[in-house]
C-alpha positions in Angstrom: -61.8 35.0 31.4 -58.3 36.6 32.5 -57.2 33.2 33.9 -58.2 31.4 30.6 -56.1 34.1 28.7 -53.1 33.3 30.9 -53.6 29.5 30.1 -53.6 30.2 26.5 -50.5 32.2 26.5 -48.3 29.4 28.3 -47.7 27.4 25.1 -46.3 30.3 23.4 -44.1 31.0 26.4 -43.0 27.5 26.5 -42.1 27.7 22.7 -40.1 30.8 23.1 -38.4 29.3 26.1 -37.5 26.2 23.9 -36.1 28.4 21.1 -33.8 30.2 23.7 -32.6 26.8 25.0 -31.7 25.8 21.3 -29.8 28.7 20.8 -28.0 28.6 24.1 -26.9 25.0 23.3 -25.6 26.1 19.9 -23.4 28.6 21.7 -22.4 26.2 24.5 -21.5 23.4 22.2 -19.1 24.5 19.7 -18.9 21.2 17.9 -22.6 21.2 16.8 -23.6 22.9 13.6 -24.0 26.5 13.8 -27.2 28.0 12.7 -25.3 30.4 10.4 -22.6 28.3 8.7 -18.9 29.5 8.9 -17.6 29.5 5.4 -14.0 28.5 5.3 -13.3 30.5 2.1 -14.1 33.7 3.9 -11.7 33.1 6.7 -9.0 32.2 4.2 -9.7 35.3 2.3 -9.2 37.4 5.6 -6.0 35.7 6.5 -2.8 37.8 5.4 -0.2 36.2 3.1 2.2 34.2 5.2 -0.1 34.4 8.2 -1.7 31.7 10.3 -5.3 30.8 10.3 -6.6 29.0 13.5 -9.9 27.1 13.2 -11.7 26.8 16.5 -13.8 23.8 17.4 -17.0 23.7 15.3 -17.9 23.2 11.8 -16.5 25.1 8.8 -17.9 24.6 5.4 -16.1 24.0 2.2 -15.3 23.9 -0.8 -12.5 26.5 -0.4 -9.2 27.6 -2.3 -6.0 28.5 -1.0 -4.1 30.8 -3.5 -1.3 32.2 -1.5 1.1 31.0 1.2 -0.4 30.5 4.8 -0.8 28.1 7.5 -4.2 26.7 8.4 -4.3 24.6 11.8 -7.2 23.4 13.8 -7.9 23.2 17.3 -9.4 20.2 18.9 -12.9 19.5 17.2 -12.2 21.7 14.2 -14.3 20.0 11.5 -14.2 21.0 7.6 -17.3 19.7 5.9 -17.4 19.6 2.2 -21.2 18.9 2.0 -20.8 16.4 -1.0 -19.6 19.1 -3.2 -16.4 18.2 -5.0 -12.9 18.8 -3.5 -13.0 20.2 0.0 -9.7 22.3 0.0 -7.8 22.9 -3.1 -4.3 24.4 -2.5 -3.0 26.4 -5.5 -0.2 28.3 -3.8 3.2 27.3 -2.7 4.4 26.9 1.0 1.1 26.2 2.6 0.7 24.2 5.9 -2.5 22.3 6.8 -2.4 20.7 10.1 -4.8 19.2 12.7 -8.1 19.5 10.9 -10.8 17.0 10.4 -12.2 16.7 6.9 -15.6 14.9 6.0 -18.0 14.8 3.2 -16.1 15.5 0.0 -17.8 14.7 -3.3 -18.3 11.2 -4.8 -17.3 11.7 -8.4 -14.3 9.8 -9.6 -14.2 11.7 -12.8 -13.5 14.7 -10.8 -11.2 13.0 -8.3 -13.0 14.6 -5.5 -10.9 14.7 -2.3 -10.4 16.1 1.0 -7.2 18.1 -0.1 -5.8 18.7 -3.6 -2.2 20.0 -3.7 -1.5 22.0 -6.9 1.4 24.1 -5.6 4.8 23.3 -4.2 6.3 22.4 -0.8 2.9 22.0 1.1 2.9 20.4 4.5 -0.2 18.2 5.2 0.2 16.9 8.7 -2.0 15.4 11.6 -5.3 15.6 9.8 -8.2 13.1 9.9 -9.9 12.4 6.7 -13.1 10.4 6.8 -16.0 9.9 4.3 -13.8 11.6 1.5 -13.7 9.9 -1.8 -9.9 10.5 -2.1 -7.6 11.6 0.7 -4.9 13.7 -0.6 -4.5 14.3 -4.3 -1.1 15.6 -5.4 -1.4 16.6 -9.0 1.6 18.4 -10.9 2.7 19.5 -7.5 6.4 18.9 -6.2 8.3 18.6 -2.9 5.2 18.1 -0.6 5.1 16.4 2.8 2.1 14.3 3.6 2.8 12.9 7.3 0.9 11.3 10.2 -2.6 11.6 8.7 -5.4 9.1 9.3 -7.2 8.6 6.0 -10.3 6.5 4.8 -12.7 6.7 2.0 -16.4 6.6 1.6 -18.7 3.6 2.1 -18.7 2.3 -1.4 -17.7 -0.9 -3.3 -13.8 -1.1 -3.2 -13.3 -0.5 -6.8 -15.3 2.9 -6.6 -13.4 4.2 -3.8 -10.7 6.6 -4.0 -7.0 6.3 -3.2 -5.5 7.3 0.2 -2.9 9.4 -1.4 -2.8 9.9 -5.1 0.5 11.3 -6.7 0.2 12.3 -10.5 3.0 13.9 -12.6 4.6 15.2 -9.4 8.2 14.8 -8.0 10.2 14.8 -4.9 7.2 14.1 -2.5 7.3 12.3 0.9 4.4 10.3 2.1 5.2 9.0 5.6 3.6 7.6 8.8 0.1 7.8 7.6 -2.7 5.3 8.6 -4.6 4.4 5.6 -7.7 1.9 5.8 -10.5 1.0 3.7 -9.7 2.8 0.5 -9.0 1.7 -3.1 -5.4 2.1 -3.2 -3.5 3.2 -0.2 -0.7 5.1 -2.2 -1.2 5.4 -5.8 1.9 6.7 -7.8 1.9 7.8 -11.5 5.0 10.0 -11.2 8.7 9.6 -10.7 11.1 10.2 -8.0 8.9 10.0 -4.8 9.4 8.5 -1.3 6.8 6.4 0.5 7.9 5.6 4.0 6.6 4.0 7.3 2.9 4.0 6.3 0.5 1.5 7.4 -2.1 0.6 4.7 -5.0 -2.0 5.6 -8.0 -3.5 4.0 -7.7 -1.9 0.6 -7.1 -3.1 -2.9 -3.5 -2.2 -3.4 -1.2 -1.1 -0.5 0.9 0.7 -3.0 0.4 0.9 -6.9 3.2 2.2 -9.0 2.2 2.9 -12.6 5.3 4.0 -14.5 6.6 5.1 -11.0 10.3 5.3 -11.8 12.5 5.9 -8.9 10.1 5.4 -6.3 11.2 4.3 -2.8 9.1 2.3 -0.7 10.5 1.6 2.7 9.3 0.5 6.0 5.7 0.4 5.3 3.1 -2.1 6.7 0.8 -3.5 4.2 -1.7 -5.9 5.7 -5.0 -7.4 4.7 -4.9 -5.9 1.0 -5.6 -7.8 -2.0 -2.0 -6.9 -3.2 0.6 -5.4 -1.1 2.8 -3.7 -3.8 2.1 -3.8 -7.4 4.6 -2.0 -9.9 3.6 -1.9 -13.6 6.2 -0.4 -16.0 8.3 0.9 -13.2 12.0 1.1 -13.4 14.8 1.9 -10.6 12.4 1.2 -7.8 13.5 0.3 -4.2 11.3 -1.7 -2.1 13.1 -2.3 1.3 12.2 -3.1 4.8 8.4 -3.5 4.3 6.2 -5.9 6.1 3.6 -7.4 3.7 0.7 -9.7 4.6 -1.9 -10.0 1.8 -3.9 -13.1 3.0 -7.3 -11.5 2.4 -8.1 -14.2 -0.2 -6.7 -17.0 -2.3 -5.4 -14.5 -4.9 -3.6 -12.4 -2.4 -0.1 -11.3 -3.4 2.7 -9.6 -1.4 4.6 -8.0 -4.3 3.7 -8.3 -7.9 6.2 -6.9 -10.8 5.2 -6.4 -14.3 7.2 -5.1 -17.1 9.5 -3.6 -14.5 13.3 -3.3 -14.6 16.2 -2.9 -12.0 14.0 -3.3 -9.1 15.7 -3.8 -5.7 13.5 -6.0 -3.2 15.6 -5.8 0.1 14.9 -7.1 3.7 11.2 -7.4 3.4 9.1 -9.7 5.5 6.6 -11.3 2.9 4.3 -13.7 4.8 0.9 -15.4 4.9 0.0 -14.6 1.3 -1.2 -16.9 -1.6 2.0 -15.6 -3.4 4.8 -14.0 -1.8 6.4 -12.8 -5.1 4.8 -12.8 -8.7 7.2 -11.8 -11.6 5.4 -11.0 -14.9 7.7 -10.2 -17.8 10.2 -8.6 -15.3 12.6 -7.5 -16.3 11.8 -6.9 -19.8 15.4 -6.3 -20.5 17.9 -9.0 -19.6 20.6 -6.5 -18.8 18.2 -4.6 -16.4 18.5 -7.1 -13.5 16.0 -7.1 -10.6 17.7 -8.1 -7.3 16.0 -9.7 -4.3 18.2 -9.7 -1.2 17.9 -10.7 2.4 14.1 -11.1 2.4 12.1 -13.5 4.6 9.4 -15.2 2.4 7.4 -17.3 4.9 4.1 -19.2 5.1 2.9 -18.4 1.7 0.9 -20.6 -0.8 3.8 -20.3 -3.2 6.9 -18.2 -2.2 7.8 -17.1 -5.7 5.9 -17.3 -8.9 7.2 -16.8 -12.3 4.9 -16.0 -15.3 7.6 -17.4 -17.6 11.3 -18.2 -17.5 13.2 -15.0 -18.0 16.7 -14.1 -17.5 17.6 -11.1 -15.2 16.4 -12.0 -11.8 18.9 -12.4 -8.8 17.9 -14.1 -5.6 20.6 -13.9 -2.8 20.5 -14.4 1.1 16.8 -14.8 1.0 15.1 -17.0 3.8 12.4 -19.5 2.7 10.3 -20.9 5.7 6.9 -22.8 5.7 5.8 -22.0 2.1 3.6 -24.7 0.6 5.7 -24.4 -2.5 9.1 -22.4 -2.7 8.9 -21.8 -6.6 6.3 -22.3 -9.2 6.7 -21.4 -13.0 3.6 -21.1 -15.2 3.6 -22.6 -18.6 5.8 -25.6 -18.2 9.2 -23.6 -17.8 11.8 -23.5 -15.1 13.6 -20.7 -13.0 17.0 -21.9 -13.7 17.9 -18.9 -15.7 17.5 -16.8 -12.7 20.5 -16.5 -10.2 20.1 -18.4 -6.9 22.9 -18.1 -4.3 23.1 -18.4 -0.4 19.6 -18.6 0.2 18.4 -20.3 3.4 15.9 -23.1 2.5 14.0 -24.9 5.0 13.6 -27.8 2.6 17.3 -28.1 2.2 18.4 -31.9 2.8 22.3 -31.8 3.3 25.2 -31.1 5.7 27.6 -28.5 6.7 30.6 -30.6 7.9 33.1 -28.0 7.7 31.0 -25.6 9.7 31.2 -22.5 7.1 27.4 -21.9 7.1 27.0 -23.1 3.6 25.6 -26.6 2.7 28.1 -29.0 1.3 25.7 -29.9 -1.6 23.7 -27.7 -3.9 20.1 -27.3 -3.1 17.6 -28.5 -5.8 14.1 -27.8 -6.2 12.1 -30.3 -8.4 8.6 -30.2 -9.6 7.2 -33.9 -9.1 3.4 -34.5 -9.3 2.8 -30.9 -8.1 3.8 -29.9 -11.6 0.0 -30.5 -12.4 -1.2 -27.5 -10.4 1.5 -25.2 -12.1 0.3 -26.1 -15.4 -3.4 -26.3 -14.7 -4.5 -23.5 -12.5 -7.8 -25.0 -11.7 -6.0 -27.9 -10.0 -4.6 -25.7 -7.1 -8.0 -26.5 -5.3 -6.5 -29.8 -4.7 -2.9 -28.9 -3.7 -3.1 -29.7 0.1 -5.6 -32.6 -0.4 -4.4 -36.0 1.1 -4.8 -37.6 -2.4 -2.2 -35.2 -3.9 0.1 -35.5 -1.0 -0.1 -39.4 -1.3 0.5 -39.2 -5.2 3.5 -36.8 -4.8 5.0 -39.1 -2.2 4.7 -42.1 -4.4 6.0 -40.1 -7.3 9.2 -39.3 -5.4 9.9 -43.0 -4.4 9.2 -44.4 -8.0 8.8 -41.6 -10.5 6.2 -42.5 -13.3 7.3 -39.5 -15.2 10.4 -37.3 -15.3 10.4 -34.7 -12.8 11.1 -31.1 -13.7 14.3 -29.3 -12.1 13.1 -25.9 -11.3 16.2 -24.3 -9.7 19.5 -25.0 -8.3 21.2 -23.1 -5.4 24.9 -23.8 -5.5 25.8 -22.4 -2.1 22.8 -22.8 -0.1 22.9 -21.1 3.3 22.4 -23.0 6.6 19.5 -21.3 8.4 20.7 -19.0 11.2 24.3 -18.8 9.9 26.2 -15.5 9.2 28.8 -16.8 6.9 30.0 -14.7 4.0 29.4 -16.2 0.4 31.9 -16.5 -2.3 31.8 -14.0 -5.2 28.9 -14.4 -7.4 29.5 -16.3 -10.7 28.3 -14.7 -14.0 24.8 -16.0 -14.9 24.5 -18.8 -17.4 22.0 -17.4 -19.9 22.3 -20.4 -22.2 20.0 -22.7 -20.3 
């Protein structure tokens, strides 16, 4: 009988031993969920003003609010889990730093703009964080002079239109967003504010690389926008600088590198716009003929159409750009031309002419004509046949013996010979009478 009692006690002993192993594993593996969650808010509340809170490896539970200056930094493996409840960390104080944390599982409500980090104070530093499975990455709302730098940001596994933005700036100024790696979000950097700088970020596989909505005075420089539906879209935005970016929006047949709508005094300088359906699309830009948009020293290459005009407007200047390998260099919708824009000193791979004096400028003007390809400009559905052998043959025959009068789209009076560094003569005043 005693031996039977001992046998019956063995399962209980095994269970007790198993519980001890689980407890020991929870202690030995700090990256596992603790049995008692560590609430981030409690740690913040016990950190002195101006002090530093160091989060060790393991899970820390949000949401939490920072209401006074401090620095929060994480050791390797420090995770902040929002448990699908709203915004994970809201910063309402000035001069707060958030460095080296891993954020996961924010809420998923677009009406609440659920994010990993929400900045509502001033002069915050958000650097070196990893944001995954959060609807929005960093939300900057009525918050000035913040720095968002070197973070890796993604969104949630949702249809593209329902995802949040990587960095969203709303009614805030003087912010710097730089060197972030943003992928699989709705819009990489969405700006509805004035006077912000977006520099050296990489945005991939999203809807817009950068969206400016009334984003006056924004600087977009040295970014990489690859595989998005649109690289840069500016709507109602003035005095914007778009410089030294590389943009490839070849995700689908509607991909566009840069799209300007109702925007004035835009400076598009030294960008590489390649392998998109459209390199540039200009829709009612500029709205004021005196508020000139300038396109200078860009490479526009291997696109379906290099530049598409929604209509023939005065106020766009194209100088020293390079056009290589585009199916069409210029298209104008609605039967117009691009002759009221200023074209000077651009290098055209389709230029047929000589430079006998060796000054780096063609001896004759470069003219772009629309022959049979005027059909796909006027009838969008006909674009399906643009590269077909039949249309190519018709276009060739049309050039030999025109059946209808071709359309002159533009004239560059001083085309640059590709590879030349020659200086150009002074710009003439644009002829606004044509």
